[in-house]
C-alpha positions as CSV (number, residue, x, y, z in Angstrom):
1,M,-2.2,12.1,2.2
2,A,-5.9,12.2,3.3
3,C,-8.3,9.5,2.2
4,N,-10.7,10.4,-0.6
5,A,-14.3,11.0,0.3
6,D,-15.3,7.6,-1.1
7,S,-12.5,5.7,0.6
8,P,-13.1,3.6,3.8
9,Q,-12.1,5.4,7.0
10,F,-10.2,3.6,9.8
11,V,-9.6,4.5,13.4
12,P,-5.9,4.5,14.3
13,N,-4.6,1.9,16.7
14,P,-4.9,3.5,20.2
15,A,-1.7,1.7,21.2
16,D,0.2,3.9,18.8
17,E,-1.1,7.5,19.1
18,A,1.6,8.8,16.7
19,D,0.1,6.7,13.9
20,S,-2.7,8.7,12.2
21,L,-2.7,6.6,9.0
22,P,-4.2,3.2,8.3
23,R,-1.9,0.3,8.2
24,L,-2.2,-1.8,5.1
25,A,-0.7,-5.3,4.5
26,F,-0.3,-7.0,1.1
27,F,0.1,-10.7,0.9
28,D,1.1,-12.7,-2.1
29,V,-0.8,-15.9,-2.2
30,D,1.2,-18.5,-4.1
31,G,4.4,-19.6,-2.3
32,T,3.7,-17.1,0.5
33,L,0.4,-18.0,2.1
34,L,0.8,-21.6,1.0
35,R,3.6,-23.9,0.0
36,G,3.3,-24.1,-3.8
37,D,1.3,-22.4,-6.5
38,C,-2.5,-22.6,-6.5
39,G,-2.7,-22.9,-10.3
40,V,0.0,-25.5,-10.7
41,L,-1.4,-27.6,-7.8
42,F,-4.9,-27.3,-9.3
43,A,-3.7,-28.4,-12.7
44,L,-1.8,-31.4,-11.3
45,W,-4.9,-32.3,-9.3
46,C,-7.0,-32.2,-12.5
47,V,-4.4,-34.3,-14.4
48,Q,-4.4,-36.9,-11.7
49,R,-8.1,-37.3,-12.1
50,G,-8.1,-37.4,-15.9
51,L,-9.8,-34.1,-16.3
52,A,-7.2,-32.4,-18.6
53,T,-6.8,-32.9,-22.3
54,R,-3.6,-34.2,-23.9
55,R,-2.7,-30.6,-25.0
56,E,-3.3,-29.3,-21.5
57,V,-1.1,-32.0,-20.0
58,G,1.7,-31.3,-22.5
59,S,1.6,-27.5,-21.7
60,L,1.8,-28.3,-18.0
61,V,4.7,-30.6,-18.4
62,R,6.6,-28.0,-20.5
63,W,5.9,-25.4,-17.9
64,L,7.2,-27.5,-15.0
65,V,10.4,-28.4,-17.0
66,R,11.1,-24.8,-17.8
67,R,10.5,-23.7,-14.2
68,A,12.9,-26.4,-12.9
69,I,15.6,-25.1,-15.2
70,R,15.3,-21.4,-14.5
71,P,12.9,-18.8,-12.9
72,S,9.8,-18.2,-14.9
73,R,9.6,-15.1,-17.1
74,D,6.6,-12.7,-16.7
75,A,5.4,-13.6,-20.2
76,E,5.5,-17.3,-19.4
77,V,3.6,-16.8,-16.2
78,A,0.9,-14.8,-18.1
79,A,0.6,-17.7,-20.6
80,A,0.2,-20.2,-17.8
81,K,-2.6,-18.2,-16.3
82,L,-4.3,-17.9,-19.7
83,A,-4.2,-21.7,-19.9
84,L,-6.1,-21.8,-16.5
85,L,-8.7,-19.5,-17.9
86,E,-9.1,-21.6,-21.0
87,F,-9.6,-24.7,-18.9
88,Q,-12.3,-22.8,-16.9
89,V,-14.1,-21.8,-20.1
90,R,-13.8,-25.3,-21.6
91,V,-15.4,-27.1,-18.6
92,G,-17.7,-24.3,-17.7
93,E,-17.6,-21.9,-14.7
94,E,-19.8,-23.8,-12.4
95,H,-18.0,-27.1,-12.9
96,A,-14.6,-25.4,-12.7
97,H,-15.5,-23.8,-9.3
98,A,-16.8,-27.1,-8.0
99,L,-13.5,-28.7,-9.0
100,F,-11.5,-26.0,-7.3
101,E,-13.5,-26.3,-4.1
102,A,-12.7,-30.0,-4.0
103,C,-9.0,-29.4,-4.8
104,F,-8.9,-26.6,-2.2
105,G,-10.0,-28.8,0.7
106,S,-7.8,-31.8,-0.2
107,W,-4.6,-30.3,-1.7
108,L,-4.3,-26.5,-1.0
109,L,-5.6,-26.1,2.6
110,P,-3.1,-28.5,4.1
111,R,-0.3,-26.5,2.5
112,Q,-1.1,-23.2,4.2
113,R,1.8,-21.6,6.0
114,A,0.6,-21.3,9.6
115,P,3.2,-18.6,10.6
116,V,2.2,-16.4,7.7
117,V,-1.5,-16.9,8.5
118,T,-0.8,-15.8,12.1
119,L,0.9,-12.7,10.8
120,L,-2.0,-12.0,8.5
121,K,-4.4,-12.2,11.4
122,A,-2.3,-9.8,13.4
123,H,-2.3,-7.3,10.6
124,Q,-6.1,-7.5,10.3
125,L,-6.2,-5.9,13.8
126,R,-4.3,-2.9,12.4
127,G,-6.1,-2.3,9.1
128,P,-7.0,-3.7,5.7
129,V,-5.3,-6.8,4.4
130,F,-5.1,-7.6,0.7
131,L,-4.5,-10.9,-1.1
132,I,-2.8,-10.8,-4.5
133,T,-2.2,-13.7,-6.9
134,A,-1.1,-14.0,-10.5
135,N,-3.6,-16.9,-10.7
136,L,-7.3,-16.6,-11.3
137,R,-9.0,-14.2,-8.9
138,C,-11.3,-17.0,-7.7
139,F,-8.3,-18.6,-6.0
140,A,-7.6,-15.5,-4.0
141,V,-11.3,-15.1,-3.2
142,R,-11.4,-18.6,-1.8
143,W,-8.4,-18.0,0.5
144,G,-10.1,-14.7,1.5
145,K,-13.2,-16.6,2.6
146,L,-11.1,-18.8,4.8
147,L,-9.1,-15.9,6.3
148,D,-11.9,-13.3,6.6
149,V,-10.4,-11.1,3.9
150,P,-13.2,-9.2,2.1
151,E,-13.8,-10.3,-1.5
152,E,-13.1,-6.8,-2.8
153,N,-9.6,-7.0,-1.2
154,C,-8.7,-10.1,-3.2
155,F,-7.0,-9.6,-6.5
156,G,-6.1,-11.9,-9.4
157,V,-6.8,-12.3,-13.1
158,E,-10.3,-12.7,-14.6
159,G,-11.7,-13.4,-18.0
160,E,-13.5,-11.0,-20.2
161,R,-17.3,-11.5,-20.6
162,V,-19.2,-11.1,-23.8
163,H,-22.9,-10.9,-23.4
164,G,-22.5,-12.3,-19.9
165,R,-20.5,-15.3,-21.0
166,L,-17.0,-15.9,-19.8
167,T,-14.3,-15.9,-22.6
168,A,-10.7,-17.1,-22.7
169,M,-9.5,-13.5,-23.0
170,L,-7.8,-11.9,-20.0
171,R,-9.5,-8.8,-18.5
172,G,-6.6,-6.7,-17.4
173,P,-2.9,-7.6,-16.8
174,V,-1.5,-10.5,-14.9
175,L,-0.5,-9.2,-11.5
176,I,3.2,-9.9,-11.4
177,G,6.3,-7.6,-11.4
178,A,5.5,-4.0,-12.2
179,E,1.8,-4.7,-12.5
180,R,1.7,-5.9,-8.9
181,A,3.6,-2.9,-7.7
182,R,1.2,-0.5,-9.5
183,L,-1.7,-2.2,-7.9
184,V,-0.1,-1.8,-4.4
185,E,0.7,1.9,-5.1
186,R,-2.9,2.5,-6.2
187,L,-4.3,1.0,-3.0
188,M,-1.8,2.9,-0.9
189,Q,-3.0,6.1,-2.6
190,R,-6.6,5.2,-2.2
191,Y,-6.3,4.6,1.5
192,G,-4.0,7.5,2.1
193,A,-1.3,5.2,3.5
194,A,2.4,6.1,3.4
195,P,5.0,3.4,2.7
196,A,6.1,3.7,6.4
197,H,2.7,2.3,7.4
198,C,2.5,-0.5,4.9
199,A,3.8,-4.1,4.9
200,A,4.1,-6.6,2.1
201,F,4.8,-10.3,2.0
202,G,6.2,-12.2,-1.0
203,N,8.5,-15.1,-1.9
204,S,9.8,-14.7,-5.5
205,H,11.4,-12.2,-7.9
206,H,7.9,-11.5,-9.2
207,D,7.2,-9.8,-5.8
208,L,10.3,-7.7,-5.7
209,L,8.9,-4.4,-7.0
210,M,5.9,-4.8,-4.7
211,L,8.2,-5.3,-1.7
212,E,10.1,-2.2,-2.6
213,C,6.9,-0.1,-2.5
214,V,6.6,-0.4,1.3
215,D,8.8,0.2,4.3
216,H,8.1,-3.1,5.9
217,P,8.8,-5.9,3.4
218,H,8.9,-9.5,4.4
219,V,10.1,-12.4,2.3
220,V,8.8,-15.9,3.0
221,C,10.9,-19.0,2.2
222,P,12.3,-16.9,-0.7
223,S,14.1,-17.9,-3.8
224,R,17.9,-17.7,-3.5
225,A,18.1,-14.4,-5.4
226,L,15.4,-12.8,-3.4
227,R,17.0,-14.0,-0.2
228,R,20.3,-12.3,-1.1
229,T,18.4,-9.1,-2.0
230,A,16.5,-9.2,1.3
231,I,19.6,-9.7,3.4
232,R,21.4,-6.9,1.7
233,A,18.4,-4.5,2.2
234,G,17.8,-5.6,5.8
235,W,14.3,-6.9,5.1
236,T,12.6,-9.5,7.3
237,V,13.2,-13.0,6.2
238,I,10.6,-15.7,7.3
239,A,12.1,-19.1,6.8
């Protein structure tokens, strides 16, 4: 499929003359690019510093208990991301971003998975790389700044704005499960990329449908169920 007229154009890798399509790579952020979940780690960081309300602490504890018992359901993940947005609105965008910057340097950056970052850098030599998170988009954008991924290639949830002011209402769906797969399919169509020329990296059952969209799926330190699926399908498993 040819690219649309308004789509970016890419020169094929000269080392592979048979490849006339751009190569795209999709990277889940939480649990894949880093050990842990940006949103959960940020919430814990805020609790440790007394920045969370009693209700926010209670919600976080209940979330962690449920997640320890069984995998999180899509609706529960969406509710958790809404709670992050509500915190951002409560403390103010500027303050929230300053807090995240401080948390990023001290808690998140040391948790990046070096082998996955190396793979991401290699894919950047082949074509566009995209970062996808179910958390707030600002988290993906911050990782993008570190890894030289353009801001427009970083995806996550955002809040609706009313008269320019951020609200605690989600703008668009949380990017997990089928929503994540639909995003990947739209990007593949936009860039005229066939599944054979696309790679995806994920770590949980929320990434499964995205991984099935491409011909080069990779699972990173996967959950037990996803590991079994990957082994049966012959996917690449990165321990």
